[in-house]
N, C-alpha and C positions, 0 to 999 in steps of 0.2 A: 210213631210213639214206640219206645222200647218197652220191653217187659222186664220189670225190676227183678223178677225171679231168675233171670239169666245172669244176674250179677253174682259172682261167686268169690269166695275167699281166695286170696293170692292173685286176683286179676290186677293188671296194671291200670292205673287211672292217669289219663293224660289231659292236657289242655286241648283246645280246638286244633292246634297245630301239631299235636303228637308229642309235645314236650312232657316228660315225666313229672307228675304231681305227687304220686304216692302209690301205695298198694292196698288193696281192699283187705281189711282185717275181718270185718263182718258187716252184714246188712242189719241195721237196727232201726225199727220204725220206718220213717220216710227219709232215712239218711244212710250214707255210706261212711262207715268208720274206717279211717286210714290207720295203717300200722305205725307204731311209735318209732320203729327202726328206720323209717323213711323220713323222719322229721329232724330238723336241726335242734329243736328244743326238747326232744325226748317225750313229747306229749302226743296223745291221740288227737286227730283233727277230723272234722266231719264235713261232708259235702251233701247238700240236699239233692234228692232225686230230681227236683225241678231243674237242676243245672246240668243234667245228663242230656247230651245231644244224641249219641248213638253208642252201640256196642258192636265192635268189629274185631276180628282176629284176637279174641280173648283180651281185649282192651276196652276200657270205658272212656269214651271221649266226652269232654265237657263242652257245653255251649260256648261259643265265642263271647268273650267279655266276662266270663265267670270269674269272680275274685278267688284267688288261691289263698287259703288260710296262711297267716304268718307262721313260718316254721315248717310248712309242708314243702315237699319237693326238693329236699336237700341233696338227695343222691342223684 
């Protein structure tokens, strides 16, 4: 189990395979808020902590099968 306190602003968020999903804007309640600049629709998107698999090399890796919010991962 990862420690959510290790998730910091500007960390990259990737899917299980390391494909870019977004960048951490902030940690809010039990969710990771992604930056708007990484989305194709200009909106903030959120990922629940339950979907985090691990934290390695300043990256947040999501569990396999985690749905990526529409508009996230544009870059």
